[in-house]
C-alpha positions in Angstrom: -2.5 27.6 -35.8 -3.6 25.4 -32.9 -3.3 22.4 -35.2 0.5 22.9 -36.1 1.5 23.4 -32.3 0.2 20.0 -31.3 1.2 18.2 -34.3 5.3 19.5 -33.3 4.2 18.1 -29.7 3.6 14.8 -31.0 6.5 14.3 -33.8 8.8 15.5 -30.7 7.4 12.6 -28.7 7.6 10.6 -31.5 10.9 10.8 -31.8 11.8 10.1 -28.2 13.9 7.2 -28.1 11.6 4.2 -26.8 11.9 2.7 -23.5 12.3 -1.6 -24.1 10.7 -2.9 -21.4 10.6 -6.6 -21.0 10.4 -9.1 -18.0 14.1 -10.0 -16.3 12.8 -12.4 -13.7 10.6 -13.0 -10.9 11.0 -12.2 -7.0 9.4 -14.3 -4.7 8.6 -14.3 -0.9 7.6 -16.7 1.7 6.6 -16.3 5.3 4.7 -17.1 8.2 2.7 -16.0 10.9 2.3 -17.7 14.1 -0.2 -17.7 16.4 2.6 -17.9 19.4 2.0 -15.6 22.3 4.0 -15.4 25.5 3.4 -13.7 28.4 7.6 -11.8 28.9 9.3 -10.3 32.2 12.3 -8.5 32.2 14.6 -9.8 35.3 10.7 -10.2 36.6 9.0 -7.3 36.0 7.7 -5.6 33.0 8.7 -6.5 29.3 9.8 -3.4 29.0 12.3 -2.6 32.1 15.1 -0.9 33.4 18.6 -2.1 34.0 20.4 -0.3 36.5 24.6 -0.3 35.8 26.8 0.3 38.2 28.7 3.4 39.2 32.5 2.7 38.0 35.1 5.4 38.1 35.8 6.9 35.0 39.2 5.5 35.1 37.6 2.5 34.1 37.2 3.4 30.4 40.0 5.3 29.6 41.0 3.9 26.1 39.0 2.7 23.1 37.9 -1.0 24.0 37.5 -0.6 27.6 34.8 -2.3 29.9 33.1 -2.0 33.1 30.2 -2.5 35.0 28.8 -6.2 33.4 25.4 -6.2 34.9 23.2 -9.9 33.8 19.9 -9.7 33.0 16.9 -11.9 32.3 14.0 -12.4 30.2 11.7 -15.0 30.9 8.9 -16.3 28.7 5.8 -17.6 30.7 2.5 -18.8 29.8 4.4 -19.5 26.3 1.5 -21.1 23.2 2.4 -22.3 20.1 4.2 -24.4 18.2 8.1 -23.4 19.2 10.3 -25.1 21.1 13.4 -22.6 22.1 13.2 -18.3 21.9 15.9 -15.8 21.8 15.8 -12.3 22.0 17.0 -9.9 19.1 17.7 -6.5 20.3 17.2 -4.1 17.7 19.1 -1.1 15.6 16.6 2.4 16.2 17.9 5.6 17.4 20.4 4.7 20.1 22.1 2.3 18.1 26.3 2.6 16.5 25.4 1.2 13.4 29.0 0.7 12.9 29.3 -1.2 16.4 26.1 -2.2 17.4 26.4 -0.5 21.5 24.4 2.0 22.4 24.8 5.6 22.2 24.6 7.6 25.4 21.2 9.5 24.5 20.6 11.4 27.3 23.4 11.4 29.8 26.0 13.7 30.4 29.1 11.2 30.2 31.1 11.1 26.9 33.0 8.5 24.9 30.8 5.6 26.3 28.4 3.5 24.8 26.6 0.6 26.1 27.0 -3.3 25.4 24.7 -5.8 25.3 26.5 -9.3 26.4 25.2 -12.7 25.0 25.1 -15.3 28.0 28.5 -16.2 27.4 29.2 -12.9 27.7 30.2 -12.3 23.9 29.3 -9.1 22.8 26.1 -8.3 20.0 25.7 -6.0 17.9 21.9 -4.4 18.4 20.5 -3.9 14.7 22.5 -6.9 13.3 21.9 -10.1 12.1 25.0 -12.1 13.3 22.7 -12.3 16.7 21.2 -14.9 15.6 23.7 -16.9 15.4 24.2 -17.7 19.1 22.5 -20.8 20.8 18.9 -20.1 21.4 17.3 -21.1 24.7 15.5 -24.3 24.7 11.2 -23.4 25.2 10.1 -26.8 27.8 6.9 -27.1 29.5 5.5 -22.9 27.7 8.7 -21.1 28.9 11.9 -20.9 29.0 14.7 -18.1 30.7 17.1 -16.1 29.0 20.1 -14.7 29.7 21.7 -11.7 28.7 24.4 -8.7 30.0 25.0 -5.4 29.3 28.3 -3.4 30.4 30.0 0.2 29.9 32.2 0.2 26.7 34.6 3.2 26.1 34.6 5.1 22.7 38.2 7.5 24.0 39.0 8.5 27.3 35.2 8.4 28.8 33.9 11.2 31.2 32.2 11.6 33.4 28.1 11.7 34.0 25.5 9.6 34.1 24.9 6.9 31.4 20.7 6.3 29.8 20.1 4.7 26.8 17.2 2.1 25.0 17.5 -1.0 23.0 13.6 -2.7 21.8 13.8 -6.3 21.4 11.8 -8.7 19.8 11.6 -12.7 20.8 12.2 -14.7 18.2 10.0 -18.3 18.3 11.9 -21.1 16.8 
């Protein structure tokens, strides 16, 4: 009986269509690891910092697309080693980033219909987590130092209501 079952299983297995297997192409990955290092400071403090946006009236954010409270901040690099001649910050995607707008959602505050929008030095909105950030001019690294200027502002997603706004974003430095 055991042989009949085994033969039946083998017969069924051979009756199944065989999948063809062939290589269609090769993907090669190239990259580099640099020994680039710098001391990082945000607004003259640590590499992890808090940027205080001003208090604004909810009426200034009464309709979608309105902005208020633009505030500059700096990311300064010093004591840089390596071959890079230019640098820029890249604001990464994360749990607080709206995947559509690239703005930062109000993660821990009571205000509603408001996000924080990041800006480059020219006041142009940046989309956190989006490669488009890398299309803007980088800052020259001179004598192992550079100061990059960015900004942040409130951005209304609708008629904003009063309350605290608190969010965060992770960044990395691109060494060019």
